C-alpha positions, 0 to 999 in steps of 0.5 A: 500500500502506497503511502501518500506523501505530504507534498507542498500542494497537499499541505497547502490544501490542508491549510485551506481546509483549516483556515476555511473552517476557522473563519466558518467556526468563528462567524457561526459561533459568534452568531450562536452566542449572540442568539443565546444571550438575553435581551439587551445585547445589540451589534451596535451597542455591545462589543464582541467580547461581551459574549464571553464576559463584560469588562471589569469592574462589575463584569457579567458572564452569561451562560451558556453564551459565554461558554459558546463564544470562549470555545469558538475563539479557542477552536478558531485560534487553534485552527488558524495556528495549525493552518499557518504552520501548514502554509509555512510548511508548504510555501516557506513564506514567513511574511504570511505565515508568521502574522497568520500564526500570531492572529491565531494565537491572539484569537486563542488568547481571547477564548482562554482569557475572556473580557471579564479577565481585564487587561490581559484579554485586551492585549490578546484582542489587540494582537488579533486585530493587528496581526490579522490586518497585517497578515491580510495586507502581506498576503498581497505578495503571496497570492495571485489574482484579484484576491491578493488586492481584495485581501489587502483591502480587507486588511487595510479596513481592519487597521485603519479603523483600529488605528483611527479609533485609537487616535480620534476616539469618538471623533472617528465617523465609523463610531456612529455605528456604536462601539460594537458596530466599529468593532465588527468592522475591525474584526470581521473583514479579517474573518472574511479574509481567512475564509477567502484564503482557505478557499484559495488554498483549497484549490491548489493543484498538484502541478506547479503550473496550476492555479491557484498557487501562492506567488514565488518569492 
C-alpha cells in the first residue's frame, strides 16, 4: 500500500481546509452566542467580547453564551495556528505564515482570557486585530489574482479602523455605528479574509503550473 506523501500542494490544501473552517467556526459561533444572549445585547452597542464576559469592574458572564463564545475563539485560534504552520511548511513564506499564526494565537488568547479578565484579554484582542490586518495586507505579495488586492483591502479596513479609533476616539465617523458596530468593522474583514484565503488554498493543484498557487518569492 503506497503511503501518500505530504507534498507542498497537499499541505496547502490542508491549510486551506483549516483556515476555511476557522472562519466559519468564528462566524457561526459568534452568531450562536449572540442568539443565546438575553435581551439587551445589540450589535451596535455591545462588544463582541461581551459574549464571553463584560469588562471589569462589575463584569457580567452569561451562560451558555459565554461558553459558546470562548470555545469558538479557542477552536478558531487553534485551527488558524495549525493552518499557518501548514502554510509555512508548504510555501516557506514567513511574511504570510508568521502574522497568520499570531492572529490565531490572539484569537486563542481571547477565548482563554475572556473580557472579564481585563488587561490580558485586551492585549490578546489587540494582537488579534493587528496581526490579522497585517497578515491580510502582506498576503498581497503571497497570492495571485484579484484575491491579493481584495485581501490587502480587507486588511487595510481592519487596521485603519483600529488605528483611527485609537487616535480619534469618538471623532472617528465609524463610531456612529456604536462601539459594537465599530469593532465588527475591525474584526469581521479579517475573518472574511481567512475564509477567502482558505478557499484559495483549497484550490491548489498538484502541478506547479496550475492555479491557484501562492506566488513565488
